[in-house]
C-alpha positions, 0 to 999 in steps of 0.5 A: 491500474490506479490503486482502486477500481469503481464499479456498478455506479460507484457502489462497489470499490476494489482497493489494491493494497500492495503496489507492484505486488511481487515486482510483477503486477505493475499496479499502484496501491491505495487506501480508502477513507470514508468519513461520516458523511460518506465522502471518499478520500483515496490515498495513493501509494507507488512502489518503493524504488529498487535501491531502497528495498531489502531486508533490514539488518539485525540489530546488535545485542545490547551488552546488558542482555548478555 
């Protein structure tokens, strides 16, 4: 999948917002920008490589809040 899908003579656009959703869909994501003239610009996003995924660690509590 390319992140978006055009149907009905390009009058309907479906945009996927999560690349490779839950690690099993294999799709690409996109954002659609439409300007004042109706021109469309698609921003395409691929999934983050596995080595960069994960839950961020907790921040340490600063002493002056204790």
